[in-house]
DOKOLLO-415373 format. One record per residue: residue in three letters; x, y, z of N, C-alpha, C in turn. Coordinates in steps of 0.05 Angstrom, whole numbers. Layout:
   aa     n.u     n.v     n.w    ca.u    ca.v    ca.w     c.u     c.v     c.w
  ALA       X       Y       Z       X       Y       Z       X       Y       Z
...
***
This chain:
   aa     n.u     n.v     n.w    ca.u    ca.v    ca.w     c.u     c.v     c.w
  MET      18     -22       0      -1       0       2       8      25      -6
  LYS       8      35     -19      37      66     -26      10      90     -16
  LEU      31     100       0      29     131      15      39     156       5
  SER      23     187      -6      44     196     -15      47     228       0
  ASN      49     236      16      49     274      26      65     286      13
  ASP      69     279     -13      95     293     -34      73     321     -40
  ASN      72     339     -53      72     363     -66      50     349     -97
  PHE      14     351     -96       3     348    -108     -26     347    -105
  TYR     -34     378    -125     -46     401    -133     -71     383    -155
  THR     -90     384    -134    -116     392    -147    -133     422    -164
  ILE    -136     423    -178    -134     458    -185    -175     463    -199
  ARG    -186     465    -188    -212     470    -198    -218     490    -212
  MET    -207     497    -250    -207     537    -258    -230     541    -252
  SER    -232     570    -255    -269     589    -244    -287     572    -273
  SER    -268     555    -293    -274     558    -316    -286     529    -324
  ASN    -288     503    -292    -300     485    -285    -280     453    -297
  ASP    -248     471    -300    -233     460    -334    -216     446    -301
  LEU    -213     424    -300    -189     408    -271    -177     405    -281
  TRP    -157     415    -261    -121     408    -275    -107     392    -254
  ASN     -89     384    -260     -65     359    -250     -44     373    -240
  ILE     -18     385    -223      -2     388    -229      17     378    -197
  THR      45     356    -198      61     339    -181      84     353    -181
  TYR      97     336    -184     139     339    -180     145     303    -200
  ASN     153     305    -206     161     284    -215     192     282    -216
  GLN     202     258    -195     238     259    -200     252     270    -225
  ASN     243     242    -238     261     253    -263     244     265    -294
  LEU     223     275    -289     214     298    -299     217     326    -303
  GLY     214     333    -267     203     357    -259     173     368    -248
  ILE     172     393    -249     142     393    -246     130     388    -274
  ILE     109     378    -281      93     365    -288      58     374    -285
  TYR      55     376    -297      15     379    -310      -1     366    -327
  ARG     -30     369    -314     -54     367    -356     -61     374    -333
  GLN     -91     374    -361    -114     381    -364    -135     362    -362
  CYS    -159     364    -353    -189     343    -348    -203     368    -370
  VAL    -210     358    -386    -232     377    -394    -262     358    -410
  ASN    -279     357    -401    -304     342    -407    -298     312    -406
  ARG    -271     303    -373    -275     275    -365    -254     263    -386
  LYS    -228     277    -388    -220     270    -411    -187     279    -400
  TRP    -165     267    -391    -142     286    -384    -110     277    -409
  SER    -103     306    -412     -94     322    -429     -74     301    -434
  ASN     -47     294    -445     -18     288    -445      -7     301    -412
  LEU      27     289    -398      32     310    -396      57     325    -399
  PHE      58     345    -390      63     381    -398      93     390    -375
  VAL     117     376    -384     139     399    -371     133     415    -354
  LEU     129     421    -341     132     459    -333     164     476    -334
  GLN     179     455    -313     207     460    -308     216     430    -302
  LYS     238     432    -322     258     398    -302     263     393    -293
  ASP     299     417    -291     307     417    -262     303     439    -243
  CYS     294     422    -227     288     451    -205     281     438    -171
  ASN     284     451    -148     263     431    -125     231     424    -129
  LYS     238     400    -110     209     380    -102     185     409     -93
  SER     204     427     -90     185     442     -61     170     461     -83
  PHE     141     459     -80     124     477    -105     102     485     -91
  VAL     104     508    -100      72     521     -88      50     525    -116
  THR      38     521    -119       5     528    -139      -6     551    -129
  ILE     -15     572    -129     -24     584    -123     -65     589    -153
  LEU     -96     608    -136    -102     609    -161    -114     633    -167
  LEU    -104     656    -175    -101     684    -175    -123     699    -198
  PRO    -135     721    -195    -163     730    -209    -163     728    -227
  LYS    -192     722    -252    -187     713    -273    -179     694    -278
  ASN    -184     668    -271    -175     646    -277    -144     643    -290
  LYS    -128     657    -274    -104     652    -284     -85     637    -254
  LEU     -68     623    -269     -64     604    -240     -35     601    -242
  CYS      -6     607    -223       6     619    -202      22     580    -199
  LEU      48     594    -203      62     576    -194      99     590    -191
  ILE     100     584    -162     132     596    -151     140     562    -149
  TYR     167     571    -151     189     545    -150     214     546    -143
  GLN     230     539    -140     261     540    -137     279     530    -172
  ASN     298     536    -185     300     520    -209     331     513    -201
  LYS     346     502    -217     368     498    -198     388     505    -201
  ASP     396     539    -217     412     550    -210     405     566    -184
  GLY     383     550    -161     374     567    -130     359     597    -128
  ASN     351     603    -153     335     614    -165     296     610    -163
  ILE     288     643    -137     255     628    -147     245     644    -160
  VAL     232     622    -176     217     639    -202     191     631    -199
  LEU     166     656    -216     144     663    -209     130     649    -239
  SER     116     629    -243      96     630    -267      72     637    -273
  ILE      68     651    -289      34     645    -297      26     645    -316
  TYR      -4     634    -311     -12     612    -341     -29     637    -341
  SER     -49     639    -368     -64     663    -381     -62     661    -399
  ASN    -101     647    -401    -114     653    -433     -90     637    -464
  GLY     -83     603    -436     -67     590    -442     -41     587    -454
  GLN     -31     611    -442      -3     618    -453      17     622    -412
  TRP      38     604    -419      61     612    -390      70     626    -392
  GLU      83     654    -371     104     670    -359     123     671    -340
  HIS     148     679    -336     157     666    -320     180     696    -320
  LYS     178     689    -296     191     717    -271     217     701    -260
  GLU     236     708    -252     250     709    -229     250     726    -208
  ILE     235     718    -196     235     740    -173     251     752    -151
  LEU     263     729    -140     290     717    -121     313     709    -127
  LYS     339     714    -134     365     711    -147     377     702    -114
  TRP     388     676    -115     412     659     -96     437     672     -89
  LYS     448     679     -66     468     699     -92     488     686     -66
  GLY     493     656     -47     516     641     -42     525     629     -54
  ASN     547     617     -43     561     594     -61     553     581     -63
  LYS     543     557     -49     522     528     -42     494     533     -46
  ILE     486     523     -60     452     528     -63     446     515     -30
  LYS     417     521     -15     410     514      -2     376     514     -18
  LYS     362     494     -10     320     480     -19     315     497      -1
  ALA     294     508     -20     277     525      -3     247     516     -11
  LYS     241     515      20     218     504      22     191     533      18
  LEU     171     526       0     167     552      -9     121     541       8
  LYS     107     560       7      84     558      10      75     583       8
  ALA      52     598     -14      40     624     -17       6     618      -9
  LEU      -4     647     -11     -22     646     -16     -31     671     -29
  TYR     -58     674     -26     -69     712     -48     -87     707     -31
  SER     -84     751     -20    -102     751     -12     -98     795       0
  LYS    -110     792     -12    -118     835      -9     -96     840     -27
  ASN    -107     823     -53    -104     828     -88     -65     833     -81
  LYS     -49     817     -69     -28     806     -53     -25     779     -55
  ILE       1     768     -77       6     739     -66      37     737     -50
  HIS      20     726     -24      47     732       1      65     697      -4
  ILE      82     698      -5      95     685      -8     121     672      19
  PHE     122     657      36     131     639      45     161     628      38
  TYR     181     623      49     195     609      47     215     600      83
  SER     228     572      76     241     570      93     266     563      87
  LEU     298     571      98     332     551      92     332     544     112
  ASN     359     535     112     378     518     122     398     534     123
  LEU     406     558     139     417     581     142     436     567     159
  ILE     432     562     187     444     571     207     457     544     217
  SER     445     528     215     440     484     219     422     474     204
  ASP     436     445     212     409     426     199     393     429     209
  SER     388     436     235     371     424     257     353     444     254
  SER     347     468     240     331     502     254     331     501     230
  GLU     312     516     210     305     535     191     293     568     196
  ILE     305     573     184     297     610     188     272     610     168
  VAL     252     613     171     227     628     156     226     659     150
  PHE     226     664     118     216     687     108     190     694      86
  TYR     186     717      98     161     723      88     163     748      65
  GLN     159     746      47     150     769      23     126     775      10
  THR     115     790       1      82     805     -13      94     796     -45
  ILE      75     802     -82      84     811     -92      70     820    -108
  ASP      53     845    -118      22     862    -129      26     849    -151
  LEU       2     842    -171      -8     830    -190       9     851    -211
  ASN      23     871    -211      48     872    -228      70     864    -228
  LEU      84     845    -207      94     824    -192     115     851    -188
  ASN     110     860    -167     133     881    -155     131     865    -125
  ILE     162     857    -125     167     839    -103     180     863     -76
  SER     159     859     -48     180     858     -30     193     861     -17
  LYS     205     872      13     238     862      11     232     832      38
  PRO     244     822      49     239     807      56     236     808      92
  ILE     214     785      95     222     798     132     226     765     151
  SER     231     760     156     251     744     180     231     738     197
  ILE     203     713     201     189     704     220     201     701     248
  ASP     220     668     236     230     657     258     262     640     252
  ASP     273     645     259     298     643     252     312     605     268
  THR     284     604     280     286     568     307     263     551     299
  ILE     260     548     283     227     522     270     249     500     264
  PHE     235     485     275     248     456     274     248     452     248
  SER     269     436     242     273     424     204     258     405     196
  SER     239     401     177     225     380     165     225     369     145
  GLU     206     347     142     195     369     108     175     383     106
  ASN     163     384     119     139     407     113     142     423     140
  PRO     153     447     146     165     449     168     137     478     175
  PHE     117     478     154     110     519     180      83     495     143
  ASP      53     515     160      45     516     143      27     546     159
  ILE       2     549     120      -4     580     124     -33     590     123
  SER     -50     599     130     -71     610     123     -78     632     135
  VAL    -109     643     132    -110     670     122    -139     677     144
  LEU    -150     683     168    -168     694     179    -192     712     161
  ASP    -205     716     170    -237     737     152    -217     755     156
  ASN    -205     763     171    -198     785     172    -178     800     160
  GLY    -171     782     140    -145     785     130    -121     783     135
  SER    -115     780     166     -96     775     171     -87     745     160
  LEU     -55     745     164     -39     730     158     -18     701     183
  VAL     -34     681     174     -31     654     207       1     642     201
  ILE      18     633     210      35     609     205      41     600     223
  LEU      38     570     211      35     553     228      61     530     233
  TYR      76     534     256      97     517     258     108     510     277
  GLU     126     492     286     143     475     308     164     481     312
  LYS     177     495     339     206     501     349     217     481     375
  TYR     228     482     370     245     468     398     268     480     421
  ASN     246     477     437     262     493     468     257     473     486
  ASN     282     450     489     278     433     514     263     408     515
  SER     229     422     492     216     405     485     200     425     454
  TYR     187     404     432     189     405     415     150     436     417
  GLU     161     438     405     131     477     418     116     468     392
  LEU      86     479     392      74     470     371      52     501     374
  GLY      66     522     357      48     551     357      51     556     340
  TYR      33     586     326      32     599     306      39     629     320
  LYS      43     660     290      42     670     296      25     691     273
  ILE       9     712     280      -2     734     261      13     762     253
  PHE       4     764     231      27     795     221      -4     811     229
  ASN      18     830     234      -1     862     242       9     883     219
  TYR      -8     889     212     -15     892     178      -7     932     190
  THR     -11     936     216      -3     965     228      18     974     231
  ASN      37     954     241      56     947     248      75     935     227
  ASN      57     919     207      88     915     180     103     883     194
  LYS      88     870     225     113     857     233      85     838     241
  TRP     110     809     253      99     784     252      98     781     296
  SER      77     773     304      64     780     326      86     759     346
  ASP      78     747     367      97     730     390      95     706     378
  PHE     101     688     386      96     649     380      77     653     398
  TYR      45     650     402      45     636     407      35     603     414
  THR      35     587     444      46     561     433      18     542     433
  ILE       7     530     425     -18     507     412      -6     485     429
  ASP       4     479     425      10     449     448      49     436     445
  THR      60     419     472      78     410     471      84     385     468
  ASN     100     371     475     105     344     467     138     336     460
  ASN     152     310     484     179     302     481     181     294     455
  GLU     167     288     426     174     279     396     164     304     387
  SER     181     301     371     168     315     353     136     324     338
  HIS     121     340     331      94     331     320     103     330     287
  ASN      97     298     291     109     295     260      83     315     225
  TYR      70     307     239      39     321     215      24     338     239
  PHE      15     369     223      -7     376     227     -13     396     197
  SER     -41     413     205     -48     429     185     -61     445     204
  LEU     -73     477     196     -82     496     197    -106     497     169
  CYS    -121     518     171    -135     529     163    -161     551     183
  CYS    -162     570     176    -183     586     183    -200     590     177
  ASN    -227     591     193    -262     605     203    -263     618     210
  ASN    -282     634     215    -287     655     220    -283     671     249
  ASN    -260     679     243    -238     689     250    -230     671     266
  THR    -216     654     281    -220     630     294    -197     619     279
  ILE    -170     598     285    -149     587     281    -163     561     279
  HIS    -156     532     258    -161     506     268    -130     497     270
  CYS    -129     487     284    -103     467     277    -106     442     287
  LEU     -94     416     264    -102     386     261     -68     374     270
  TYR     -67     364     289     -38     356     288     -38     335     296
  VAL     -21     321     301     -13     287     306      18     280     330
  LYS       5     277     359      25     284     387      36     259     386
  ASN      55     248     380      60     221     387      78     214     416
  SER      82     181     421      90     176     448      92     152     445
  SER     101     139     467     122     108     462     101      96     475
  SER      66     106     477      53      85     484      30      82     470
  GLU      16     111     457     -12     115     443      -1     139     428
  ASN      -9     141     398     -16     175     372     -38     183     378
  VAL     -36     206     389     -61     220     391     -69     247     365
  LEU     -91     244     359    -103     266     327    -117     288     361
  VAL    -108     311     352    -113     335     367    -130     348     345
  HIS    -162     357     352    -165     379     341    -171     413     357
  CYS    -144     430     348    -146     459     368    -158     482     352
  SER    -183     494     372    -183     519     346    -179     540     370
  GLY    -197     560     354    -191     589     376    -170     601     375
  LEU    -164     629     394    -144     644     384    -132     663     409
  PHE    -101     659     410     -88     671     436     -93     647     455
  LEU    -102     650     486     -99     641     504    -129     620     506
  ASP    -150     641     484    -173     617     486    -187     598     459
  LEU    -165     576     473    -168     554     457    -180     527     470
  ASN    -198     515     458    -218     495     454    -201     465     443
  TYR    -182     447     463    -185     414     449    -198     400     461
  ILE    -195     385     427    -213     357     435    -193     339     422
  THR    -196     313     435    -176     287     436    -201     278     409
  ILE    -203     282     383    -207     267     362    -205     230     359
  PHE    -174     229     359    -172     194     353    -147     189     382
  LYS    -155     157     384    -128     149     401    -115     115     386
  SER     -98     113     375     -92      99     373     -58      80     375
  THR     -43      63     375     -34      48     379     -15      56     343
  ASN     -30      42     334     -12      48     302     -17      79     294
  ASN       8      79     274      10     104     256      -6     132     254
  ILE     -14     155     255     -31     158     247      -7     187     229
  SER     -27     188     194      -7     206     175     -27     217     162
  MET     -22     237     156     -32     255     134     -49     278     149
  PRO     -57     275     166     -85     300     166     -89     324     162
  CYS    -109     327     154    -120     348     139    -136     357     143
  PHE    -145     390     128    -176     398     132    -188     401     109
  PHE    -218     405     115    -233     404      89    -261     425      94
  LYS    -245     446      80    -283     470      91    -299     481      78
  PHE    -320     472      80    -336     487      58    -361     491      74
  LYS    -360     521      62    -384     542      77    -378     544      99
  ASP    -393     537     126    -377     541     155    -374     510     162
  THR    -367     491     153    -366     460     164    -339     455     149
  ILE    -332     450     173    -296     435     183    -294     405     182
  TRP    -285     401     153    -272     369     162    -252     363     172
  ASP    -244     347     197    -227     328     198    -215     298     179
  ILE    -195     309     169    -184     277     153    -162     262     160
  TRP    -163     245     165    -130     234     165    -137     200     162
  ILE    -109     186     165    -104     162     147     -95     133     179
  SER    -105     121     184     -96     100     213     -98      79     202
  ASN     -81      53     203     -78      26     207    -109      14     176
  LYS     -88      31     160    -115      25     127    -129      31     115
  THR    -155      47     138    -167      69     140    -173      87     131
  ILE    -186     111     107    -192     131     118    -220     140     137
  TYR    -199     149     140    -219     164     176    -234     195     169
  THR    -261     211     188    -257     234     180    -289     241     185
  CYS    -292     269     206    -314     278     223    -308     305     203
  TYR    -329     319     220    -337     343     218    -343     360     241
  SER    -338     387     239    -348     407     256    -375     434     244
  ASN    -392     431     255    -406     455     237    -406     476     254
  ASN    -398     469     285    -395     502     304    -373     519     322
  ASN    -358     511     281    -328     528     283    -306     515     320
  GLY    -309     487     319    -288     465     332    -301     480     359
  LEU    -328     474     366    -324     461     392    -336     443     395
  ASN    -342     429     380    -345     404     387    -341     373     346
  ILE    -333     360     356    -347     347     328    -372     319     324
  GLY    -377     313     293    -400     295     289    -384     272     303
  GLN    -400     242     282    -389     212     282    -375     219     266
  ILE    -348     194     281    -335     190     252    -339     167     238
  ARG    -331     171     215    -331     154     196    -315     138     175
  GLN    -306     120     175    -289      95     159    -287     100     124
  GLU    -275      88     123    -277      76      93    -254      63      91
  LYS    -246      48      72    -237      30      57    -210      43      56
  LEU    -169      39      58    -153      53      44    -147      39      13
  PRO    -157      45     -11    -140      43     -34    -120      34     -39
  LYS    -104      14     -53     -80      10     -46     -59      30     -57
  SER     -66      55     -72     -38      75     -71     -67     101     -65
  LEU     -55     120     -51     -60     143     -48     -46     165     -45
  LEU     -57     193     -52     -40     227     -52     -62     245     -35
  LYS     -37     244     -19     -59     276      -2     -48     295     -32
  SER     -76     312     -34     -65     323     -61     -84     371     -44
  TYR     -81     383     -51     -92     405     -37    -110     412     -60
  TYR    -128     421     -53    -154     421     -72    -151     448     -73
  LEU    -155     469     -95    -153     493    -100    -182     499    -124
  SER    -185     521    -112    -214     538    -134    -214     562    -123
  PHE    -226     580    -147    -230     603    -132    -250     623    -136
  GLU    -264     646    -125    -290     643    -133    -288     684    -143
  ASP    -299     682    -169    -277     714    -184    -305     724    -166
  LYS    -323     722    -155    -356     740    -139    -337     751    -117
  TYR    -328     730    -100    -312     740     -75    -280     752     -78
  ASN    -269     749     -92    -250     746     -94    -226     730     -94
  LEU    -235     715     -77    -210     695     -66    -221     673     -72
  ALA    -190     661     -56    -183     629     -68    -190     612     -38
  PHE    -200     586     -51    -206     564     -27    -186     544     -25
  ASN    -169     545       3    -140     525      -7    -163     494       9
  ASN    -148     478       2    -160     463      13    -149     424      12
  SER    -147     417      29    -136     394      36    -160     367      28
  LEU    -148     333      15    -161     308      13    -134     293      -6
  TYR    -155     269     -18    -145     242     -19    -150     247     -36
  VAL    -132     249     -73    -131     228     -94    -118     206     -93
  THR    -134     182    -107    -119     173    -135    -103     177    -151
  PRO     -76     155    -157     -50     167    -175     -57     158    -202
  ASP     -88     157    -203     -89     136    -220     -95     151    -252
  ASN    -119     170    -233    -135     185    -256    -137     214    -245
  GLY    -133     218    -223    -132     237    -212    -166     249    -214
  LEU    -184     241    -214    -211     247    -207    -227     232    -188
  SER    -214     211    -179    -223     195    -148    -215     204    -131
  PHE    -233     221    -108    -230     241     -81    -235     217     -61
  PHE    -219     218     -45    -230     211     -21    -222     227      17
  PRO    -232     225      26    -257     204      33    -280     203      10
  LYS    -297     183       5    -326     184      -4    -351     205     -16
  THR    -352     208      17    -368     233      32    -362     259      26
  LEU    -336     261      23    -343     294      -4    -338     303     -39
  TYR    -340     271     -38    -346     259     -63    -369     273     -79
  ASP    -389     272     -62    -417     290     -74    -413     331     -74
  LEU    -394     333     -60    -403     351     -46    -378     378     -60
  LEU    -365     348     -87    -337     365    -103    -363     373    -126
  LYS    -378     346    -129    -394     337    -144    -408     369    -159
  ASN    -423     362    -142    -460     376    -141    -451     402    -129
  ASN    -430     417    -117    -426     441    -100    -451     441     -84
  ASN    -469     424     -78    -494     435     -64    -501     416     -30
  TYR    -487     429     -19    -479     415       8    -505     400      22
  TYR    -529     418      11    -548     416      25    -575     415       8
  SER    -570     392      -7    -587     382     -31    -607     372     -20
  LYS    -637     361     -27    -644     332     -25    -634     318     -26
  ASN    -605     305     -45    -601     282     -49    -588     282     -40
  SER    -562     295     -17    -547     280     -13    -551     262      12
  ASP    -519     256      13    -518     225      41    -525     228      58
  SER    -521     210      82    -535     207     104    -512     237     121
  MET    -493     246     120    -483     268     136    -498     277     124
  SER    -510     288     102    -526     315     106    -543     321     118
  LYS    -556     293     124    -581     288     136    -576     290     167
  ASP    -543     297     173    -543     286     212    -535     323     212
  ILE    -524     328     189    -528     362     197    -552     378     192
  LYS    -567     365     178    -599     370     181    -620     368     204
  ASN    -606     345     220    -618     343     242    -595     357     252
  TYR    -575     362     271    -571     378     284    -577     410     276
  ILE    -583     421     251    -590     444     247    -628     447     262
  ASP    -638     413     264    -669     422     269    -668     430     296
  ASN    -655     413     313    -644     415     342    -631     441     348
  VAL    -631     454     332    -619     484     344    -641     503     334
  GLN    -662     492     327    -670     510     315    -697     504     338
  THR    -701     480     349    -718     466     371    -708     490     407
  LYS    -672     481     406    -667     508     419    -674     530     423
  ILE    -671     536     404    -678     570     405    -693     585     416
  SER    -717     565     404    -747     565     400    -754     549     437
  ASP    -743     545     444    -750     539     471    -729     561     473
  TYR    -719     586     473    -708     601     488    -712     631     484
  LYS    -734     628     465    -739     650     455    -767     660     480
  LYS    -778     622     492    -803     624     504    -795     621     534
  GLU    -768     617     537    -754     632     557    -750     651     574
  LEU    -738     675     545    -735     690     540    -769     718     547
  SER    -788     699     529    -821     713     544    -822     718     563
  HIS    -818     688     574    -821     691     605    -805     696     624
  LYS    -783     702     611    -779     728     634    -773     759     624
  ASP    -781     759     599    -785     794     599    -822     791     606
  LYS    -836     779     619    -859     777     631    -858     781     659
  ILE    -843     761     676    -829     772     703    -826     805     706
  ILE    -795     815     679    -785     836     692    -801     858     691
  ASN    -826     852     666    -845     870     671    -859     886     693
  LYS    -856     856     706    -882     852     725    -858     872     742
  LEU    -837     869     745    -826     868     773    -811     897     771
  ASN    -819     919     750    -813     942     741    -832     954     744
  ASN    -865     940     737    -883     939     753    -881     958     784
  MET    -877     931     794    -885     929     825    -854     957     839
  LEU    -828     956     812    -806     983     832    -815    1000     816
  LYS    -835    1012     801    -841    1046     794    -874    1034     819
  GLU    -884    1031     831    -912    1027     847    -894    1032     871
  GLU    -864    1021     884    -857    1028     907    -836    1051     905
  LYS    -825    1059     882    -818    1090     876    -843    1110     886
  ASN    -861    1113     867    -891    1121     868    -884    1133     908
  LYS    -890    1103     924    -909    1103     953    -860    1123     968
  LEU    -844    1113     956    -823    1117     968    -827    1156     973
  SER    -831    1161     940    -837    1194     937    -856    1200     956
  MET    -873    1191     953    -894    1201     977    -885    1202    1010
  TYR    -872    1188    1012    -867    1183    1042    -847    1215    1047
  ILE    -826    1213    1029    -810    1218    1030    -827    1261    1033
  THR    -848    1259    1011    -862    1292    1017    -868    1292    1041
  LYS    -883    1261    1052    -891    1266    1084    -869    1270    1097
  LEU    -847    1246    1094    -822    1248    1110    -821    1288    1112
  ASN    -817    1307    1097    -809    1337    1086    -833    1361    1105
  ASN    -855    1338    1098    -872    1356    1112    -871    1358    1144
  ILE    -863    1327    1160    -857    1330    1185    -839    1348    1199
  GLU    -821    1337    1177    -796    1361    1192    -798    1390    1176
  ASN    -813    1401    1162    -827    1431    1161    -832    1434    1189
  ASN    -853    1420    1207    -877    1434    1223    -858    1425    1246
  TYR    -839    1401    1243    -821    1410    1264    -804    1428    1272
  SER    -800    1444    1247    -788    1458    1254    -788    1479    1256
  SER    -818    1497    1241    -842    1519    1259    -845    1509    1293
  LEU    -862    1484    1304    -857    1480    1320    -837    1487    1345
  LYS    -810    1475    1333    -790    1484    1351    -781    1512    1351
  SER    -793    1530    1332    -782    1547    1326    -796    1581    1351
  LYS    -828    1565    1353    -852    1583    1376    -842    1565    1396
  TYR    -820    1542    1398    -813    1535    1424    -791    1544    1436
  ASP    -784    1554    1416    -747    1572    1429    -751    1601    1443
  ILE    -782    1611    1426    -804    1630    1429    -804    1633    1467
  LEU    -823    1602    1456    -836    1610    1490    -819    1620    1508
  ILE    -792    1591    1503    -774    1592    1525    -772    1620    1537
  ASP    -761    1629    1514    -747    1658    1521    -770    1688    1524
  GLU    -785    1673    1531    -817    1694    1533    -810    1695    1573
  LYS    -815    1661    1579    -805    1655    1601    -788    1658    1617
  LEU    -763    1652    1599    -755    1669    1618    -735    1704    1630
  LYS    -756    1708    1601    -765    1744    1607    -781    1755    1621
  LEU    -799    1736    1621    -820    1737    1647    -804    1737    1682
  GLU    -792    1712    1682    -776    1706    1702    -759    1727    1719
  ALA    -752    1733    1715    -728    1752    1713    -750    1776    1717
  TYR    -771    1790    1700    -785    1803    1707    -793    1810    1738
  LYS    -804    1779    1741    -816    1777    1778    -788    1785    1791
  SER    -770    1766    1779    -748    1769    1797    -746    1799    1811
  ASN    -742    1822    1781    -743    1854    1798    -755    1854    1812
  ILE    -794    1853    1806    -793    1860    1834    -795    1844    1853
  ASN    -794    1838    1853    -789    1816    1887    -774    1818    1909
  ASN    -745    1840    1889    -722    1854    1892    -737    1878    1905
  SER    -749    1897    1885    -753    1925    1890    -771    1926    1911
  LYS    -781    1908    1914    -814    1907    1949    -783    1906    1977
  LYS    -765    1893    1973    -750    1883    1996    -737    1912    2001
***
């Protein structure tokens, strides 16, 4: 049974034509097109190059590839209107060529390119970030971190709904720390490193996606006794952890597939493909489903572009390498084919989601009734409070009258006391005169 985690892209253009792009050790970067369910012959884009390359979709049905050629230079190739255009955007200036590990995405009318290099030691890499506008002007490089742990896929990237870029990677500091940084457009700097999890062993596989301004991370936590698959969601210190799966067997190639606001978790273990989903932004997950693993399978990036939103959608799933049209898990096949997740003809997975929505609507109705009852109680209490306020106002008025009467009586009393004293003094004077 053959599994491959190498770069393989399945691209659905806005014309609905399908592309496959991958790297072949003998041929280099190759691609083919599928029109009317028929694949073309293989075409070679670049023969002598690094196997780490990245593909992104641009507006107006343009396809972009970024790769490192044999001279160490980073090349950008754009396919538009049936033709390729190539431009070297970064030139290698060192004596010994270092292989770059590349990732990129399109956001805010710019191509955002990330690449890591072993420049200091073999165990760590430096990851850089640059932008390329649609006129192919490139910005100055920004160093994100110079201590990321060196591996085949050392980092992953995504973008929040507000446009903030996120990079997920691992670094070693007495233990293996998995965490992320967020790009701040205000000061043009990357944030501090926010740790998601630590482990005594390296997190061999991890994947990143963003939904509703929430970061989602799917990663494998290995130990000597068992392997654990964790779905972490949240932002900064507010994180929610779900242990999805445990096994003494290896857990491999975990990835996300996001459609609308439903996030699918996909992974492989013990010759089985597993999948589950969350439609409440990672607070909990649905039932785990299983299907048999085919004889050979590739992990594929699945790209599509919506011109009306000016937004590219980047997902991952599995495909068979024979024809590139068989997608796994099969529960996602109808989603890709029909692009109608809630249709009447959808599978049992959609029924589960419909039941979930019905339950939520029932709960909302119950909450509305409770709120209505509470509103009545609040209105009653407000009326009672108003009556008590009126009574209090009346008592205050009476108290003021009493105080005024008391003040008047006291004044009269004081006058009478003065008159009494004067009278007693007068009597005393008369008695003294008679003597």
